[in-house]
LOLOVO-504538 format. One line per field, with one value per residue (C-alpha): residue number from 1; x, y, z. Coordinates in nm, 3 decimals. Layout:
! residues N
n = NUM,...
c1 = X,...
c2 = Y,...
c3 = Z,...
This chain:
! residues 19
n = 1,2,3,4,5,6,7,8,9,10,11,12,13,14,15,16,17,18,19
c1 = 0.001,0.125,0.418,0.324,0.378,0.730,0.823,0.736,0.882,1.221,1.196,1.086,1.404,1.617,1.509,1.573,1.917,2.000,1.870
c2 = 0.014,0.357,0.211,0.443,0.741,0.589,0.549,0.912,1.037,0.891,1.037,1.358,1.349,1.242,1.489,1.745,1.621,1.651,1.991
c3 = -0.003,-0.098,-0.285,-0.579,-0.354,-0.247,-0.594,-0.694,-0.376,-0.495,-0.831,-0.710,-0.469,-0.772,-0.996,-0.715,-0.696,-1.074,-1.112
């Protein structure tokens, strides 16, 4: 449950670090 939100959080963090 909430796995999609967990993955989305990782993606957002990755985008923030690459920018």
